[in-house]
Structures are given as structure tokens and as C-alpha cells.
N, C-alpha and C positions, 0 to 999 in steps of 0.2 A: 927736342920733340915737344909739341904743344900738348897741354893737358886741360881737359874740360874742368873748370872750376865751379861754374854754375850755369844753368840754362833754364828756359821756360818762360821768358818774358819777351814781349814784342818790342821791336824797334830800339834795341839797346844801341846808344850812339857814343858813349864814352865810359871810361872807368878810371878810378884813381884809388890810391892807397892812403888811408888816414892813420890816425893814432893807433898804436899797438898792432899795426899790420892789417887793420880792418880794411876790407875791399868794398868800395862803393861803385855802383853802376848807375848810369843815367838812362832811363827809358824816355824816348821822345813822346810816347803815349800809344794810344790805340790806333790801329790801322783803319782807315776809312773804307773798308770793303775791298773790292777788286780795283786796285790802282797800280800804275806802273811802279817798278822798283825805284826807290829813292824818293817817292812822294812823301810829303810830311804827314805827321799823325794828325788825329783830330785835336782841335784846340782844347787847352786846359785839361788834357788827359795824361800829361807827363808825370813821371815819378822819379825821385831819388831813392835808390834802394841800397840796402846793406846786404852783402853776401854772407850768408850763414855758413857755419862749418860743414853742414850737410849738403851744400850746393843749392839750397833754396834762397829766397830773398825775403827781407823784411822791408816794408815801406817806411822810409824816414820822412819824406815830404811828398805831397801829392798836389794835384790840380795845377801843375806847372804848364804854362802855355808854350809849347814847342821848344823845350830846352835842347841845346846842341852840345854843350860841353860843361864839365865840372872840374873844379880844383878844390881839394880838401886841404885846409891848413889848420892844423891842430884840431879844434873842436868845431870848426866852421867850414861849410861848403859854399863856394862861390859858383853860381850857375849862370851861364850865358845862354840867352834865348835867341831864336831865329830872328826876332825883331830888333835885336841889338841891346836889349836890356841885360843888366847884371843883377842877379838876386843873391841874397845872403841868407843861409839857413844856419842858425847857431845850435849848439848842443847836439850835433850829429852823432857823437860817439856814445851818447846815452849812458849806459852802464858799463861801457868798455873800460873805464878807468877806475873801477871800484876796489881793486886789490893791490897789495904791495907791488911796487914797481910801476903802478899806474895801469895795469892791464889785467884782464881776465878772459877766460874762454866763454864762448856762447854766442857772441855777436847779437845780443838783443838790446834794444834801447827804446827810447820814446819816439813818438810819431810827431812831426813838426810840419808847419806850413812855411813856405818861402816868404821872405819879406821882399815883395815885388815892387820896388820903388825905382 
């Protein structure tokens, strides 16, 4: 049976699990008003989000241009964009590794920008 883990963001297109079980979601961005289903978001409005324990989101990186997928490896997120670019966001776990065993509860961390090269 499926369980709602988090909700309330537009155009979520991918999800991945990082260090310590932290869940990350990728929002393609803001919807450009009344458009057909499957239409891309507004440019430069995408966000990498961390799912908090209470089902809300914290922004990890923003101003992403039409991101489509994310893969989190240790403390780094690799994001693929609709235009074919691959971006790297480091330090995504923020404070998630501050306690014995490398993890703690809370899901809060720093806000970063993607290295879009």
C-alpha cells in the first residue's frame, strides 16, 4: 500500500534517497498557468528539495533550469536538465551527518545553488 510521504510542491519529477535515509525530491519548477498536462515548467524555477520528517520540504538548491532527474551520491546531487546538461550540487546533506553514526533527525541543512557547467 502506498503512503504519502510529502506533498504540496508543483511538478515533482524525481525522487532519490541520500545519506542517512534523507529523501530528496526534484521540482521542475513553477507551472506556466493553464497549459496541457506534461508541459514543462517556467525556466529557472526548478528546485532540489529535502523532505522533512513532518512531510514538508526544505529547499536545497533553486533557480534550476528545467531539471528532469536527480541522483544523490553521498553528499552530492547530480541533476540532469531537459536541455541535456548535468549539474552538481555539493553538500546536500547539510547537517544530516552531525551525530554519532553520521546521522541525526530533523532533515534541515544549508541552501545551495547548482554548479551548472
